[in-house]
C-alpha positions as CSV (number, residue, x, y, z in Angstrom):
1,M,-13.6,31.7,-20.1
2,K,-10.0,30.9,-22.1
3,F,-8.5,31.1,-18.2
4,G,-11.1,28.8,-17.0
5,L,-10.7,26.4,-19.3
6,S,-6.9,26.4,-18.8
7,V,-6.9,26.2,-14.9
8,L,-9.6,22.9,-15.6
9,V,-6.8,21.6,-17.7
10,I,-4.4,21.9,-16.0
11,L,-6.0,20.1,-12.8
12,I,-6.9,17.0,-15.5
13,V,-2.9,16.9,-15.6
14,C,-1.9,17.1,-12.6
15,S,-4.6,14.6,-11.2
16,S,-3.4,12.5,-14.1
17,T,0.1,12.5,-13.1
18,V,-1.1,12.0,-9.8
19,F,-3.1,8.7,-9.9
20,A,0.0,7.6,-12.3
21,S,2.0,8.1,-9.1
22,S,0.4,6.3,-7.1
23,R,-0.6,3.4,-9.4
24,S,2.9,3.2,-9.6
25,Q,3.6,3.5,-6.0
26,R,1.1,0.6,-5.2
27,A,2.9,-1.8,-7.9
28,H,6.5,-1.4,-6.5
29,G,4.3,-1.8,-3.3
30,A,3.6,-5.3,-4.0
31,S,6.5,-6.5,-5.3
32,V,7.7,-5.2,-1.6
33,F,5.0,-7.0,-0.4
34,D,6.9,-9.9,-1.7
35,A,10.0,-9.7,-2.4
36,S,10.4,-8.9,1.9
37,G,8.8,-12.6,3.0
38,C,5.4,-10.8,3.5
39,S,3.0,-13.1,1.1
40,H,4.8,-16.6,3.1
41,C,2.8,-15.5,6.2
42,H,-0.2,-13.2,4.8
43,S,-2.5,-13.7,2.0
44,I,-4.3,-11.3,0.0
45,R,-7.0,-12.0,-2.5
46,N,-6.3,-16.4,-2.5
47,A,-2.5,-16.2,-2.8
48,G,0.2,-16.2,-0.2
49,G,0.2,-18.2,3.4
50,H,-2.3,-19.1,5.7
51,K,-0.7,-18.5,8.5
52,A,-1.0,-15.3,9.7
53,P,-4.7,-13.1,8.2
54,D,-5.2,-12.5,5.5
55,L,-4.6,-8.9,4.6
56,S,-7.0,-8.9,1.6
57,G,-9.1,-5.8,3.1
58,V,-7.0,-4.1,5.0
59,G,-7.3,-1.4,3.7
60,R,-10.7,-0.8,4.5
61,R,-10.0,-1.9,8.5
62,L,-6.8,0.4,8.9
63,N,-5.6,3.7,8.7
64,K,-1.9,4.3,7.2
65,D,-0.9,5.1,10.9
66,Q,-2.1,2.0,11.7
67,I,-0.1,-0.1,8.8
68,R,2.8,1.7,9.5
69,H,3.1,1.1,12.9
70,Q,3.0,-2.9,12.7
71,I,4.7,-3.3,10.4
72,V,7.3,-1.8,11.9
73,E,6.6,-2.6,15.3
74,G,5.6,-5.6,14.4
75,S,3.8,-7.9,16.9
76,N,3.3,-11.1,19.4
77,R,4.1,-13.3,16.0
78,M,5.0,-11.0,13.6
79,P,8.8,-9.3,13.1
80,P,9.5,-5.7,13.0
81,F,10.1,-4.1,9.2
82,G,11.6,-1.1,10.1
83,D,15.0,-1.5,10.2
84,T,14.5,-3.8,7.6
85,L,12.2,-1.8,4.8
86,Q,13.8,2.3,3.7
87,E,11.0,4.6,3.7
88,T,10.5,4.8,0.1
89,E,9.8,1.0,0.3
90,L,7.1,0.6,3.3
91,A,5.5,4.2,1.6
92,D,5.3,2.0,-1.1
93,L,4.3,-0.5,0.7
94,I,1.7,1.5,2.8
95,S,0.0,2.2,-0.8
96,Y,-0.4,-1.4,-1.6
97,L,-2.3,-2.1,1.6
98,R,-4.3,0.3,2.1
99,S,-5.6,0.0,-1.8
100,C,-6.1,-4.0,-0.6
101,R,-10.5,-2.9,0.3
102,D,-12.0,-6.3,-0.8
103,K,-14.7,-6.9,1.9
104,Q,-14.0,-9.3,4.2
């Protein structure tokens, strides 16, 4: 019984640490979104520019690899940010965008 309780406590502590870490990543990703100029063209939840697609629901439409590719490679009107962002900034930005799951 004590072993099972110990395992449960360890799982709860580990999962809350991971959740706090991912929340921190998303918060940093939101600041990277603003600092990198993404909000000049893109909007999320009616905040930001309107020159490019609204990203409020991008986390529902694209997976992590698709978002990464779009950011790193760019597209016809979006410049690539692969050489601009550090790997941690890119990972946190992707985490933030994956959390944008509003229905559109």
